[in-house]
ROLUM-42549 format. One record per atom (N, C-alpha, C): residue number from 1; chain; atom name; residue in three letters; x, z, y. Coordinates in steps of 0.02 Angstrom, whole numbers, plus 50000, padded with zeros to 5 digits. Atoms other than C-alpha are relative to their C-alpha. Layout:
LONU, NUM, A, CA, ALA, X, Z, Y
...
//
This chain:
LONU, 1, A, N, MET, 49954, 49999, 50063
LONU, 1, A, CA, MET, 50172, 50094, 46608
LONU, 1, A, C, MET, 50009, 49909, 50034
LONU, 2, A, N, ARG, 49964, 50089, 49975
LONU, 2, A, CA, ARG, 50271, 49912, 46616
LONU, 2, A, C, ARG, 50052, 50024, 49927
LONU, 3, A, N, GLN, 49972, 50036, 50057
LONU, 3, A, CA, GLN, 50325, 49840, 46440
LONU, 3, A, C, GLN, 50075, 49976, 50006
LONU, 4, A, N, MET, 49926, 50044, 50018
LONU, 4, A, CA, MET, 50511, 49796, 46389
LONU, 4, A, C, MET, 50003, 49972, 49956
LONU, 5, A, N, ILE, 49941, 50003, 50088
LONU, 5, A, CA, ILE, 50592, 49707, 46253
LONU, 5, A, C, ILE, 50065, 49969, 50023
LONU, 6, A, N, SER, 49913, 50038, 50022
LONU, 6, A, CA, SER, 50771, 49692, 46214
LONU, 6, A, C, SER, 50003, 49964, 49959
LONU, 7, A, N, GLU, 49944, 50081, 50035
LONU, 7, A, CA, GLU, 50874, 49545, 46162
LONU, 7, A, C, GLU, 49969, 49992, 49948
LONU, 8, A, N, CYS, 50041, 50024, 50050
LONU, 8, A, CA, CYS, 50819, 49591, 46001
LONU, 8, A, C, CYS, 49939, 50002, 49954
LONU, 9, A, N, GLY, 50048, 50023, 50048
LONU, 9, A, CA, GLY, 50656, 49576, 45983
LONU, 9, A, C, GLY, 49933, 50056, 50049
LONU, 10, A, N, SER, 49986, 49916, 50008
LONU, 10, A, CA, SER, 50639, 49790, 46006
LONU, 10, A, C, SER, 49947, 50035, 50066
LONU, 11, A, N, THR, 50035, 50025, 49961
LONU, 11, A, CA, THR, 50498, 49807, 46113
LONU, 11, A, C, THR, 49965, 50090, 50029
LONU, 12, A, N, VAL, 49975, 49922, 50010
LONU, 12, A, CA, VAL, 50454, 50001, 46218
LONU, 12, A, C, VAL, 49941, 49965, 50068
LONU, 13, A, N, ASP, 50039, 50019, 49918
LONU, 13, A, CA, ASP, 50335, 50055, 46364
LONU, 13, A, C, ASP, 50032, 50059, 50049
LONU, 14, A, N, VAL, 49985, 49939, 49922
LONU, 14, A, CA, VAL, 50393, 50149, 46530
LONU, 14, A, C, VAL, 49960, 50018, 50019
LONU, 15, A, N, ILE, 50051, 49979, 49946
LONU, 15, A, CA, ILE, 50294, 50258, 46590
LONU, 15, A, C, ILE, 50046, 50042, 50080
LONU, 16, A, N, GLU, 49960, 49970, 49867
LONU, 16, A, CA, GLU, 50424, 50321, 46757
LONU, 16, A, C, GLU, 50067, 49989, 49979
LONU, 17, A, N, HIS, 49930, 49989, 49956
LONU, 17, A, CA, HIS, 50594, 50288, 46840
LONU, 17, A, C, HIS, 50022, 50022, 50027
LONU, 18, A, N, VAL, 49920, 49940, 49979
LONU, 18, A, CA, VAL, 50747, 50393, 46878
LONU, 18, A, C, VAL, 50014, 49977, 50036
LONU, 19, A, N, ILE, 49949, 50016, 50018
LONU, 19, A, CA, ILE, 50886, 50371, 46961
LONU, 19, A, C, ILE, 50036, 50060, 50049
LONU, 20, A, N, LEU, 49975, 49917, 49992
LONU, 20, A, CA, LEU, 50999, 50532, 46979
LONU, 20, A, C, LEU, 50051, 49993, 50067
LONU, 21, A, N, SER, 49991, 50036, 49962
LONU, 21, A, CA, SER, 51110, 50565, 47135
LONU, 21, A, C, SER, 50087, 49964, 49966
LONU, 22, A, N, ASN, 49923, 50044, 49986
LONU, 22, A, CA, ASN, 51305, 50486, 47023
LONU, 22, A, C, ASN, 49933, 49942, 49956
LONU, 23, A, N, LEU, 50024, 50049, 50021
LONU, 23, A, CA, LEU, 51159, 50335, 47000
LONU, 23, A, C, LEU, 49974, 49989, 49939
LONU, 24, A, N, TRP, 50002, 50029, 50062
LONU, 24, A, CA, TRP, 51143, 50326, 46820
LONU, 24, A, C, TRP, 49923, 50002, 49987
LONU, 25, A, N, GLU, 50080, 50009, 50020
LONU, 25, A, CA, GLU, 50960, 50263, 46802
LONU, 25, A, C, GLU, 49956, 50028, 49946
LONU, 26, A, N, TYR, 50067, 50002, 50068
LONU, 26, A, CA, TYR, 50824, 50337, 46669
LONU, 26, A, C, TYR, 49955, 49980, 50009
LONU, 27, A, N, TYR, 50061, 50030, 50029
LONU, 27, A, CA, TYR, 50686, 50233, 46585
LONU, 27, A, C, TYR, 49955, 50037, 49970
LONU, 28, A, N, ILE, 50050, 49959, 50032
LONU, 28, A, CA, ILE, 50547, 50366, 46537
LONU, 28, A, C, ILE, 49965, 49958, 49954
LONU, 29, A, N, LEU, 50014, 50045, 50107
LONU, 29, A, CA, LEU, 50496, 50303, 46339
LONU, 29, A, C, LEU, 49900, 50043, 50002
LONU, 30, A, N, GLU, 50079, 49921, 50042
LONU, 30, A, CA, GLU, 50353, 50487, 46317
LONU, 30, A, C, GLU, 49968, 50031, 50071
LONU, 31, A, N, GLU, 50013, 49919, 49986
LONU, 31, A, CA, GLU, 50296, 50617, 46396
LONU, 31, A, C, GLU, 50028, 50057, 49989
LONU, 32, A, N, PRO, 49937, 49942, 50037
LONU, 32, A, CA, PRO, 50391, 50785, 46404
LONU, 32, A, C, PRO, 49959, 50021, 49936
LONU, 33, A, N, ASP, 50001, 49965, 50114
LONU, 33, A, CA, ASP, 50381, 50884, 46205
LONU, 33, A, C, ASP, 49989, 50068, 50055
LONU, 34, A, N, GLU, 50034, 49959, 50012
LONU, 34, A, CA, GLU, 50326, 51054, 46212
LONU, 34, A, C, GLU, 50073, 50061, 50046
LONU, 35, A, N, HIS, 49930, 49952, 49986
LONU, 35, A, CA, HIS, 50512, 51117, 46266
LONU, 35, A, C, HIS, 50038, 49922, 50070
LONU, 36, A, N, GLY, 49970, 50002, 49942
LONU, 36, A, CA, GLY, 50524, 50980, 46407
LONU, 36, A, C, GLY, 50036, 49918, 49974
LONU, 37, A, N, VAL, 49953, 50041, 50005
LONU, 37, A, CA, VAL, 50624, 50848, 46308
LONU, 37, A, C, VAL, 49952, 49945, 49989
LONU, 38, A, N, VAL, 50017, 50093, 50022
LONU, 38, A, CA, VAL, 50594, 50623, 46317
LONU, 38, A, C, VAL, 50014, 49961, 49963
LONU, 39, A, N, LEU, 49970, 50079, 50000
LONU, 39, A, CA, LEU, 50638, 50498, 46255
LONU, 39, A, C, LEU, 50015, 49927, 50063
LONU, 40, A, N, ALA, 49971, 50056, 49957
LONU, 40, A, CA, ALA, 50737, 50375, 46361
LONU, 40, A, C, ALA, 50026, 49958, 49990
LONU, 41, A, N, ILE, 49915, 50037, 49981
LONU, 41, A, CA, ILE, 50857, 50228, 46406
LONU, 41, A, C, ILE, 49987, 50013, 50040
LONU, 42, A, N, VAL, 49959, 49974, 49950
LONU, 42, A, CA, VAL, 50991, 50300, 46497
LONU, 42, A, C, VAL, 50036, 49942, 50038
LONU, 43, A, N, VAL, 49934, 50022, 49963
LONU, 43, A, CA, VAL, 51100, 50192, 46610
LONU, 43, A, C, VAL, 50073, 50010, 50033
LONU, 44, A, N, GLY, 49938, 49988, 49987
LONU, 44, A, CA, GLY, 51261, 50225, 46635
LONU, 44, A, C, GLY, 50063, 49980, 50014
LONU, 45, A, N, ASP, 49907, 50060, 50005
LONU, 45, A, CA, ASP, 51454, 50204, 46582
LONU, 45, A, C, ASP, 49970, 49942, 49955
LONU, 46, A, N, ALA, 50019, 50056, 50027
LONU, 46, A, CA, ALA, 51359, 50132, 46453
LONU, 46, A, C, ALA, 49898, 49965, 49997
LONU, 47, A, N, THR, 50093, 50013, 49995
LONU, 47, A, CA, THR, 51135, 50076, 46417
LONU, 47, A, C, THR, 49997, 50027, 49924
LONU, 48, A, N, GLU, 50026, 49948, 50083
LONU, 48, A, CA, GLU, 51074, 50213, 46268
LONU, 48, A, C, GLU, 49959, 50011, 50012
LONU, 49, A, N, MET, 50070, 49946, 49996
LONU, 49, A, CA, MET, 50919, 50272, 46190
LONU, 49, A, C, MET, 50008, 50063, 49996
LONU, 50, A, N, GLY, 49983, 49953, 50021
LONU, 50, A, CA, GLY, 50909, 50439, 46161
LONU, 50, A, C, GLY, 49947, 50077, 50057
LONU, 51, A, N, SER, 50036, 49937, 49970
LONU, 51, A, CA, SER, 50824, 50609, 46214
LONU, 51, A, C, SER, 50035, 50045, 50030
LONU, 52, A, N, VAL, 49992, 49986, 49948
LONU, 52, A, CA, VAL, 50841, 50692, 46362
LONU, 52, A, C, VAL, 49951, 50067, 50026
LONU, 53, A, N, TRP, 50011, 49898, 49968
LONU, 53, A, CA, TRP, 50797, 50905, 46430
LONU, 53, A, C, TRP, 50000, 49960, 50064
LONU, 54, A, N, MET, 49981, 50038, 49929
LONU, 54, A, CA, MET, 50715, 50844, 46595
LONU, 54, A, C, MET, 50016, 50047, 50040
LONU, 55, A, N, ASP, 49953, 49932, 49988
LONU, 55, A, CA, ASP, 50779, 51017, 46658
LONU, 55, A, C, ASP, 50057, 50003, 50018
LONU, 56, A, N, ASP, 49906, 50007, 50000
LONU, 56, A, CA, ASP, 50939, 50972, 46638
LONU, 56, A, C, ASP, 50032, 49948, 50067
LONU, 57, A, N, ILE, 49995, 50046, 49941
LONU, 57, A, CA, ILE, 50915, 50815, 46774
LONU, 57, A, C, ILE, 49976, 50007, 50080
LONU, 58, A, N, GLU, 50051, 49990, 49952
LONU, 58, A, CA, GLU, 50796, 50868, 46869
LONU, 58, A, C, GLU, 50060, 49993, 50072
LONU, 59, A, N, PRO, 49970, 49946, 49928
LONU, 59, A, CA, PRO, 50905, 50963, 47024
LONU, 59, A, C, PRO, 50039, 49902, 50013
LONU, 60, A, N, HIS, 49973, 50058, 49953
LONU, 60, A, CA, HIS, 50993, 50783, 47030
LONU, 60, A, C, HIS, 49959, 49947, 50001
LONU, 61, A, N, VAL, 50006, 50088, 49988
LONU, 61, A, CA, VAL, 50862, 50659, 47029
LONU, 61, A, C, VAL, 49978, 50016, 50064
LONU, 62, A, N, ILE, 50018, 50009, 49940
LONU, 62, A, CA, ILE, 50852, 50570, 47196
LONU, 62, A, C, ILE, 49967, 49948, 49996
LONU, 63, A, N, SER, 50053, 50063, 50021
LONU, 63, A, CA, SER, 50701, 50437, 47128
LONU, 63, A, C, SER, 49967, 50000, 49971
LONU, 64, A, N, ARG, 50053, 49990, 50040
LONU, 64, A, CA, ARG, 50579, 50438, 47051
LONU, 64, A, C, ARG, 49949, 49963, 50004
LONU, 65, A, N, THR, 50070, 50032, 50009
LONU, 65, A, CA, THR, 50429, 50303, 47018
LONU, 65, A, C, THR, 49984, 49993, 49942
LONU, 66, A, N, THR, 50060, 50014, 50063
LONU, 66, A, CA, THR, 50299, 50244, 46907
LONU, 66, A, C, THR, 49979, 49933, 50023
LONU, 67, A, N, ALA, 49994, 50084, 49957
LONU, 67, A, CA, ALA, 50301, 50090, 47045
LONU, 67, A, C, ALA, 50021, 49925, 49967
LONU, 68, A, N, PHE, 49931, 50054, 50030
LONU, 68, A, CA, PHE, 50394, 49959, 46934
LONU, 68, A, C, PHE, 49998, 49928, 50008
LONU, 69, A, N, ASP, 49990, 50052, 49980
LONU, 69, A, CA, ASP, 50349, 49829, 47023
LONU, 69, A, C, ASP, 50064, 49972, 50037
LONU, 70, A, N, GLU, 49923, 50015, 49974
LONU, 70, A, CA, GLU, 50526, 49827, 47125
LONU, 70, A, C, GLU, 50036, 50014, 49941
LONU, 71, A, N, ILE, 49927, 49967, 50051
LONU, 71, A, CA, ILE, 50641, 49898, 46970
LONU, 71, A, C, ILE, 50006, 49952, 49947
LONU, 72, A, N, MET, 49967, 50061, 50071
LONU, 72, A, CA, MET, 50744, 49783, 46862
LONU, 72, A, C, MET, 50019, 50026, 49952
LONU, 73, A, N, PRO, 49992, 49988, 50031
LONU, 73, A, CA, PRO, 50735, 49798, 46717
LONU, 73, A, C, PRO, 50078, 50022, 49977
LONU, 74, A, N, ALA, 49903, 49994, 50060
LONU, 74, A, CA, ALA, 50899, 49887, 46591
LONU, 74, A, C, ALA, 50012, 49947, 49976
LONU, 75, A, N, PRO, 49943, 50065, 50027
LONU, 75, A, CA, PRO, 51027, 49780, 46559
LONU, 75, A, C, PRO, 49996, 50002, 49931
LONU, 76, A, N, ARG, 50028, 50012, 50052
LONU, 76, A, CA, ARG, 50986, 49683, 46424
LONU, 76, A, C, ARG, 49946, 50007, 49959
LONU, 77, A, N, TRP, 50061, 50001, 50040
LONU, 77, A, CA, TRP, 50814, 49714, 46398
LONU, 77, A, C, TRP, 49962, 49932, 50082
LONU, 78, A, N, GLU, 50042, 50009, 50005
LONU, 78, A, CA, GLU, 50661, 49641, 46494
LONU, 78, A, C, GLU, 49952, 50003, 50021
LONU, 79, A, N, TRP, 50070, 49990, 49976
LONU, 79, A, CA, TRP, 50494, 49660, 46583
LONU, 79, A, C, TRP, 49955, 49946, 49944
LONU, 80, A, N, CYS, 50073, 50058, 50049
LONU, 80, A, CA, CYS, 50347, 49572, 46433
LONU, 80, A, C, CYS, 49977, 49957, 50048
LONU, 81, A, N, ASP, 50000, 50056, 49974
LONU, 81, A, CA, ASP, 50276, 49512, 46584
LONU, 81, A, C, ASP, 50025, 49962, 50039
LONU, 82, A, N, GLY, 49952, 50042, 49943
LONU, 82, A, CA, GLY, 50407, 49446, 46679
LONU, 82, A, C, GLY, 49985, 49901, 49971
LONU, 83, A, N, PRO, 50031, 50056, 50012
LONU, 83, A, CA, PRO, 50386, 49249, 46703
LONU, 83, A, C, PRO, 50063, 49990, 49907
LONU, 84, A, N, MET, 50001, 50026, 50048
LONU, 84, A, CA, MET, 50487, 49209, 46547
LONU, 84, A, C, MET, 49971, 50020, 49967
LONU, 85, A, N, HIS, 50075, 49959, 50059
LONU, 85, A, CA, HIS, 50369, 49321, 46410
LONU, 85, A, C, HIS, 49937, 49951, 50019
LONU, 86, A, N, ARG, 50034, 50013, 49996
LONU, 86, A, CA, ARG, 50224, 49254, 46502
LONU, 86, A, C, ARG, 49972, 49946, 49981
LONU, 87, A, N, ASP, 50058, 50089, 50061
LONU, 87, A, CA, ASP, 50187, 49070, 46426
LONU, 87, A, C, ASP, 50073, 50006, 49956
LONU, 88, A, N, ALA, 49952, 49967, 50058
LONU, 88, A, CA, ALA, 50339, 49143, 46272
LONU, 88, A, C, ALA, 49953, 49954, 49965
LONU, 89, A, N, ARG, 50048, 50019, 50053
LONU, 89, A, CA, ARG, 50244, 49072, 46141
LONU, 89, A, C, ARG, 50043, 50016, 49922
LONU, 90, A, N, ARG, 49935, 49951, 50071
LONU, 90, A, CA, ARG, 50320, 49159, 45967
LONU, 90, A, C, ARG, 50001, 49936, 49944
LONU, 91, A, N, THR, 49959, 50060, 50056
LONU, 91, A, CA, THR, 50427, 49036, 45854
LONU, 91, A, C, THR, 49966, 50035, 49912
LONU, 92, A, N, THR, 50025, 49983, 50064
LONU, 92, A, CA, THR, 50340, 49025, 45680
LONU, 92, A, C, THR, 50041, 49956, 49927
LONU, 93, A, N, LEU, 49948, 50032, 50037
LONU, 93, A, CA, LEU, 50403, 48961, 45548
LONU, 93, A, C, LEU, 49992, 49937, 49987
LONU, 94, A, N, ALA, 49980, 50105, 50048
LONU, 94, A, CA, ALA, 50346, 48770, 45513
LONU, 94, A, C, ALA, 50034, 49980, 50067
LONU, 95, A, N, ASP, 49962, 50033, 49963
LONU, 95, A, CA, ASP, 50447, 48768, 45697
LONU, 95, A, C, ASP, 50064, 49995, 49987
LONU, 96, A, N, ILE, 49889, 50009, 50051
LONU, 96, A, CA, ILE, 50613, 48806, 45592
LONU, 96, A, C, ILE, 49973, 49947, 49981
LONU, 97, A, N, ASP, 50006, 50028, 50042
LONU, 97, A, CA, ASP, 50538, 48694, 45485
LONU, 97, A, C, ASP, 50017, 49898, 50040
LONU, 98, A, N, GLU, 50002, 50074, 49969
LONU, 98, A, CA, GLU, 50535, 48551, 45610
LONU, 98, A, C, GLU, 50055, 49995, 50008
LONU, 99, A, N, PHE, 49948, 50010, 49952
LONU, 99, A, CA, PHE, 50692, 48558, 45670
LONU, 99, A, C, PHE, 50054, 49998, 49936
LONU, 100, A, N, HIS, 49956, 50026, 50039
LONU, 100, A, CA, HIS, 50796, 48579, 45516
LONU, 100, A, C, HIS, 49980, 49937, 49946
LONU, 101, A, N, PRO, 50010, 50057, 50042
LONU, 101, A, CA, PRO, 50845, 48440, 45442
LONU, 101, A, C, PRO, 49976, 49973, 49944
LONU, 102, A, N, TYR, 49978, 49996, 50079
LONU, 102, A, CA, TYR, 50908, 48489, 45260
LONU, 102, A, C, TYR, 49909, 50025, 49977
LONU, 103, A, N, ARG, 50056, 49983, 50029
LONU, 103, A, CA, ARG, 50712, 48549, 45252
LONU, 103, A, C, ARG, 49926, 49944, 49971
//
C-alpha cells in the first residue's frame, strides 16, 4: 500500500495499480466487495474516482502490481512519501498571521 495526496489535500490508500490494453490506469483503493466491485482512481480520457467491477476489466488487464516504487502517481496527485511531502510542514494560523500585513 502507498498513500497519494491530491492537489486539494485529500489522501487515499492505493493497494494495487492496474493497466488495461487501452492503456487506461486504475489505482485500486480498496479490496473488492462480495460482488467484485472496488473503488478506484481511473486515468483514461479523464481522471476520475468511482466504482469499478473487476470482472468487467479483468480480460483487458496487461499489468498488475502492488510494487509502487516505479509507478507514477495519478495526474494531479502525488505520493505522500515523495520529496514534496517528506519535509513538508503543515501550515498553521500563526504562519498566515505572520505574512498577513493587516493583522
